[in-house]
N, C-alpha and C positions, 0 to 999 in steps of 0.2 A: 368397828367403824371408828374413825378419828373423832374425838370429842370436839364439837364445834365450840362449846362454851369454854373448854379448857384451852383450846388454841387461842381464842380471843383474849382470855385472861393473861395467858403467857405473853402474847404479842404486846398488849398494852403495858405490861410490866416492863418490857424492854424499851418501848418508844418514849416512855415518860422519863427515861434517864438520858440526860444530855450527853452525847458523845461526839460532838462536832470536832473534826480534826482541823489542824492549823498548818497551812503550807509554809508559813514563815518560821516555824519552829524546827529546831535541829534535833529534838529528842524523839525517842520512840517509846511509847506512843507520843504523838505530837502535842497532846493535851492530857493533863493529869486526870481530867474527868472521865476519860475513856476507861480508866481503871475501875470506876464504879460498876460499869456493866461487865467488864472482864472478870472481876472477882465474883460477881453474882453468877455468871455463867459457869465458872469453874465449880462453884459449890453446887449449882443445880445439876450439872452433869454427874457429880458424885451422888447426889440424892436420888437420881433416877436409876442408878445402878451401873453407870459406865465405869470402865476400868482404866487404869494408867492415866488418870486425869492429871494434866500438867499445865501450869501457867508459868511462862518464863519471865525473865527480867524485862522483856520488851512487850509484855501483855499478849503474846501469842499463846493460844490455848489449843491443846491437843488431847484427845481421849480415844479410847478403844472400846468397841463392842466385839467381844470374842466370837469366833466362828461357832456355829452349832451344828456343823456337818463334819463327818469323819474324813471325807476325801479332800484333797488339796484343791483349793480354788483361789483365784486372784484376790489379793487384798485391794479393796477399793476405798476411796475417800470422798467425803462431802465437805465443802469449804464455803464459808461466808464471812463477810466483814461486819464488824459491829460499830464502826464509826459512821458518822453522817457528814454530808457535804457542807463545806463552809460557804457555799453559794447562797444559802438562806438559813436563817437562824433555826437551830434545833433545841433552843432553850424553852422550858415551860410548855412543852407539847401537850395539847389538850385534845386527845382523839375523840371523835364523835362516831357513834354507831347508828347506821340507818338500816333498819330491817326492811326487807321486801321492797327494794328500790322501785319506785313507781315510773321511772323513765323520764322524768322532767327535771327542772332545775332543783338544785340542792342549795339551800341558804346556809352557807358556812358560818357567816358572821352578820347578825342583824345590825349591830351598831355601825359596822363599817361597810355594810351592803356588799359583802363578798359572796359571790355566787359561783358554784360549780355547775356548769351548764353543758348538756349534750349538744347544744347548738355550736359550741366551740370545741368541746372535747368529745368527739363522736364515739370514741370507744366506750363511753358510758352505756350506750344503748345495748351493748353485748350483755350487760349484767342486770337487766330488768328482772325483778323478782328475787334478786340475791341480796345478801347483807354486805353493805359497804362500810369500811372504816375510813374516815376522812380526817383532815385537820380542822381547826376552828378558823382557818384563814389567816392566822398571824404567824404560823411557823410551817416548816416542812413536817412531814409525818414520820419519816425514818423507815418506811417500808424497804427502802434501799439502804441497808440490806438486812434490817432486822426481821423482815418477813422471812428471808432465807435462813437466818439464825433460828428463828422460831420453828420453821419447818423441819430443820435438821434435828433439833432437840426433841421435837414431838415425834418424829419418825423413829429416833433411837428409843424413846420411851415405849412407843407402840411395839417395836420389835422385841424389846426386853419382856414386855407383858404378854407377847404372843409367840412363844417359842416354837409353835407349830409352823411358823414361817421360817423356812430354812435359808440360811445366809452364811457367807464366809466372813472372814475378819473384816470389820469396817473401822476406818479411822475418820474422825471428824476434826476439823480445824477451824478456828475463828481468829480473824486477824484485825489489827488496828490499821488506820491510816490508808485504806484502799482509795478513799476519795481524793487523796492528794498524791496518788500514784506510787505509794510506798508499801502497799499491803503485802506484797510478796518479798520485799527487799531483805527481810531477816527471817523468812520462813525456812525452816530446816527441812528440806525435802528428804534427806537421808533419814533423819529422825522420824519423820512422818511415816515412811516405810510403805507407801501404797504403790501398787502397780500403775494405777491411774486414779483420777479423781474427777469430781464434777463441782463446779461452783454453782450455787443456787442464787443467782444474781441477775436473772433476766427479768423481763417485764411481763407482758400478758400471757395468759394461759396458753400452753403449747409451744412457746419459744424454745428452740434448741439451736445453739449457736456454736460453731467452731471456727469462725472467721471474725476478725476484728481489725480495727485500724492499726496501722503503724503510726506511732505518735511521737511528737517532739514538742518541747516548749522553746520559745524564742523571746529573748529580751533585747529590745532595740534601744540603745541609749544615744541620745542626740545632744551634743554639747553646743551651746550658743555662747554669745558674749554680751554681757550686760553693760550698757553705757547710758548715761542720762539721755532720755529721748530728745531733749532739746538740742543736744550736740552730738547726735548719733549718726549723722550721715557718713556712710562709708566705713563705719566702725561697728555698729550694733549688728549682731547676728541673732535673730529670734529663733530659738530651737523649735518652738511650736510650729512655725511655718514650715521648717524643714521636715518635721515629723509628719505634718499634714501631707507634704509631697510624697513621703514614703508610703503613707496609708493609701493615697489615691493612685499610686503606681501599681498596686496589687490588683489582680483581676477582681472587679467589683462583684461579679456574680458567683465567685468561688468562696462563698461565705456560708455558714450553717443555714441561714434562712432561705438560701437559694439552691440547696443541694439535698440529695437523697440517695438511697441505695448505696451503690459503690462509688459515688462521687465524693472526692476529697474536698478539703476546704482549708482556708486560713481564717482564724477567729481572733479578732482583737478583744481580749478579755478584760484588759485594764489599761488605763493611761493616766499619767500624772505629768503636769507640765508647768514650767515657768519659762521666762525668757532664756535663762541661763542653761536649763537642762530639762529635757522631756524624755520620759521613759514609756515605751510601748511594750505591753506584754501580750504575746500571741501564743496560741496553740496551733500546731500544724498537724493535719490528719490526712491519711490516704490508705486505702486497702492495698493498692499496688505499690510494691517496694520501689520500683524505678521512678514512678511518679512522685512518691514520697521524697526520694532523694532530690528530684528536680525541684520540688517545692522549697526544700531547704537551700538549695543552690541559688534559687531566685532571690531569697533574702540577701545573700551575700552580694549578688550581682547588683541589686538595687542600691545597696549601701555604697558599693564602690562607685557606681555611676553618679550618685548624689555628692559623694565626697569629691569626685573629679570636677563636677559642675561648680561646686563652691570653693574648690581649691583648698580643701581642708581635710582633716581626718576626724571630723565631728561625729560621724555616725559609726557606732560599733555594735556589731551583732553577736550575741551569745546564744548558741543553739545547743540544747541538750536533748538527746533521744530519751524517751520515757519507756516505751514498750513496742513490741513488734507483732505482726499478724501471726496468730498461733496456727493458722491453717497449715503452714509448712511442717509443723510438729504433729499435727493431728492426723493428717491424711495417711501417713504410714500405719496408723493403728485405728482405722475407721470403724473397726468392730465396736469400739467403745461408744461411738455415736449411734451405731446400729442398735446396741442394747437399750440406750435411752429412748430411741425412737420406738422400739418394740414395746417398751414399758408403757409409753404413752398410748399406743394403739390398743394395748390390752385393757387400758383403763378408759377407752372410748374418748381419748383426747386427740384432736387432730394436730399432729406435729407441724410446727411452723419453723422450718429450717431456713435460716437467713443469716446474713452477716450483721455483726454488732456495729452500730455506728458509735463506737466508744471502745472501752477496754474493761477488762476485769482482772482480778488476781490471776485467773486462769491463763491469761496471755503470757504473763511473766513466768508463771509456774511451768508452763509447757516448755519454755526455753531453759528452765532450770532442771529439766529431766522428768517432770511430772505432767504427762499429757492431761489436759483439763478442760473439756468442753463446758459450756455454760447452759443452764436450764432455768426456765421461768421460775420466779418467786411470786409473781402475781400482781405487783404494784404497777401504777401508772403515774405519769406526770411528776417524775422524781425531781428532787432538788428545789421544790417550790411550794407555795401555799395551796396549790390545787392537787397535791399528791393524794392518792387514795388507793385502797386495795380491797378487792372483793374477798370475803372470807372463804367462799367456795373455791376460789383459785388457790388459796393457801392450803386448803384441805387436799385438793388435787395434787399440788406439788409435794405434799407430805406423802401421799400415796405413791407418787412416782419414785420417790426415794426408796420406799419399801419394796416396790416392784423391781427396781434396778438391782437391789440387793438379792432378791429372790432369783431373778434371771441369771445373775452372775454366778450364783451358787450352782447353776446347772452347767457352767462352762468349765473346761479344763484350763489349767494354767497356761496362758497364751503370751504373756509378756515377761 
């Protein structure tokens, strides 16, 4: 059995190291502090007996668990990221452990009266009687994706200590900067050398995903003209008013708070403004590629219309694609999803096969030649003060990794 105490200890040792990434940095990793956990992980992989442990100049970590079967089987991989989101602070994380969750409100922080409540976060009721790890309400937890990292390391340690479980060659990989969309940018797929892999980066127990958003970022710069307001008639152009018109021209109900399932959205994530210049930062998401392209085209159309209205070239749109829906790359090799589904069923876990309303390293890796579905890591309420993870879900995720390895060893080389 997976050691509950050992898993908790390992997880806490990871989340208490600040690894927040920075979208405004041009380095890899984007923050020096990510090296603190990266170096720790490389040493830990060596200490548990992994082979070919390597950490490159960009903090990408790879390691091998050699096959313990004589016949040829596919080489599979398991991948997670060790950075945390810049959406909320990951410094000075103080995890709290709540044994035998009673089903009611959890007081995270008495001084600030921060409460984790099942009346608002209904998923909590799934975990009555289990052990929950939470924040203290002042930081995120980092279960996204240090839970996945912890599960992979723990699974490899378990397989090393239990050679009676037969498996082929297994590769593991840990990446920086996933939270800012760069986790796979410098991942060496050829060096990794797996036929396929799984990211351990999902949420609740049972999640199994091979569809994700097509994603783009959009920066809208609006130039105005600053003139003394007492003498501004016919001269002053207030960029903030023009930016407001742009915002209001987008479909109001096609935003994250009004969409679900396969519905795409526009999300205004940041704005800064003065009379002379206003900058709007958006993310654009849609599972359907044609709708995704139409959303990007709408930005250009609105900018052109407003520029014509004001007889100016004040509005400039810069759109950059970030990643694409991996469904196109996974469907031709659906047996890799079937193996994960069968692993869950054998462990009495109900598979929840659904589309990701987001992206993972796996979406980019799939387009780089490494088909890579996504499996649950157990956490909830990522990127904020209410993040938590049930320990029992982490144990199950660890068991799924071991079971996938075992089932794959029964397969012939298929890719």
